[in-house]
C-alpha positions, 0 to 999 in steps of 0.5 A: 516442860518446855513449850514445842518449838513448829517446824521449819517452814523449809521443810513443809516448802520441800513436801510441796514441790516434790507432791507437785512433782509425783504428779507430774510424773504420774500425769506424764505416764497417764498420757504417755501410757493413753498415747502409746495403746492409741499408736498401737490400736492405730497399728492394729487398725491397719493392720486388720484392715491390710489384710482386710484387703484380699490378696491376687495375682493378676497379669495381661492375658497370653498374647505371643500369639500372632495367629493367621491359621485357623486349627481345629480338629476334622474327621476325613470321610470320603467323598462318595459312600455307599451302603449296599442291600440284598433288594431280594432274600436267599443265599450268597451264592458267591462273592468276588471281592474282599476288604480292600479292593480297587472296584470298577462301577458295575463291578459284580461283587456276589450273585445271590440264590434266591429260590423263592424268587425262582419259582415266583418267575415261574409262576408269573410265566404260567400266570402271564400265559394263561391271562394271554390265553383267556384275553385272546378267546375273550376278544375271538368271542367279542369278534364272532358277536360284532360279525353277527350282530346285524344279522340279529343272532346277537343281542345287543347286551351279549355283544357289550357283555362280551367286549366288557370280559374282553377288556377285563381280559386284557387288563389280566393281561397287564397285570400279569405283564406288570408283575412278571416284568417287576419279578425280572427286575427282582432277578437283577438285584440276585448279582450285588454291583458296585454303583461307582469306581471305589474301594470295598471299605467293607465286607460282612456276608459269606458265603451260604449266609441268608440275605433278607431283602432289604437292610433289615436293621443289620450291616450292610453286605458290602461297602463301597468308598470313593477316596479318590476325594475326601471330605474334610469336617470341621467345627467352627467357633461362631465368630470365625465364621464370618472369616472362613468362607467358601474358597478358603485354603486349608492344611491337614494333618495325619497321625500317620504322616508326621511333618506332612500337610495335604492341601484342602479347600473349603466346599461347604457350608451349613450355615448355621451354628449349632446351640450345644457347640456353640459352632458352625458344621464345615465340609473341606475336600481333600484330592486323595489320587494318591490313595494315602488319606484313610477314610474316617480318619482323625485329622488336624485341619488349620485354616487360613486366616485373611488377615493376621490375628492376635489371640487372646488367651486366659488360664481357664481358672480365670473365669466366673460363671454366673446368673448374668453370664461369663465374665473374666476379673480385671485389675485397673489402676487403682487397685480395684476390681473390674469384672468384663464380660467375654465370650470363648472362642476356644476351650484348650483346656487349662488355656481357654482363648477369649473371643471378645471383651478382654485387651491385651492391657488388660489385667486379668487375676487368674484365680479371683476369689468367690463372691468378687465384684467390681469395686473391690480393692485387690492387693496385687502380687506381681506388678508388672507394668501391663505395657513391658510385660506386653512388651517382653511377649512380643 
């Protein structure tokens, strides 16, 4: 058998080159895979971080209203109002006027029939007459004793007893006279009269009705109101109280006269703040000589402010209430949250007028998320420049 011939050297070199190529390709594939995975992980991380930052809607507060007046709800009341009750018990004999009637001071409104009082008067007159007779007799006995004391027919002790008896009888006469005068004064209250010029705004009695002396927890027999002038009561927010001075002019508008206003003037202030509402009650004087306005009516009161004022309003959803107070979340130039402490001037339901704490340039988050705090990063959905928005609003 012939001897084996060795493989050519060139074949070995080809195999070595192929192995090197295969190793290089594998390394490229591995490196490419690692790089691709790192890139994907970085993209996923960025995507996750972006999704973790909340998206908010922020815009400057509403400042398009430059206010020269302060509009508040109010209530009209009669300048003078009297509820008339009976001072004597009895029955209504007759009433002279009904609701809506104009009356003068001292005019008869109703008469009360009081038989018990009449009997008391007759008894008081009889008691007074008896007391006067006894006093006259006692005085005569005293005079006789004084005449006889010199002759010794009357002792000093007897004279002193006669003097004491005469003084006692005189005191009884004064007591009886006072009782009679009291009953006669009560008798005048059988006539119910108007205390001042005005209009009858209520009548709660009729002929034959039983009347008890005093209020007795029941309604007044009559209510007389002077409506030639009215009082308008408004509750002014505390932040505006220094601007509303005594003598400030105002305009009154009522639903029954659309498009019309009536002049009024601030007349008085309680000079105190109601802790529940944070307002001060003020009284305005309204001239109602024509009688067009009605007592007890609702009214819109527009108070003149001494200088124009920009009203800053935000949605009610922008307010944040927590243990540290009332806040509004704003966004700064770096899109980070800044919580600002604010006060409320007026609550108008869906919008809140801010008294202090905000400026027209602030970007307010309209519906902040729970737990939001100063320094949190946010994405702003509407990025209109505050200056441009403010310019458009004005």
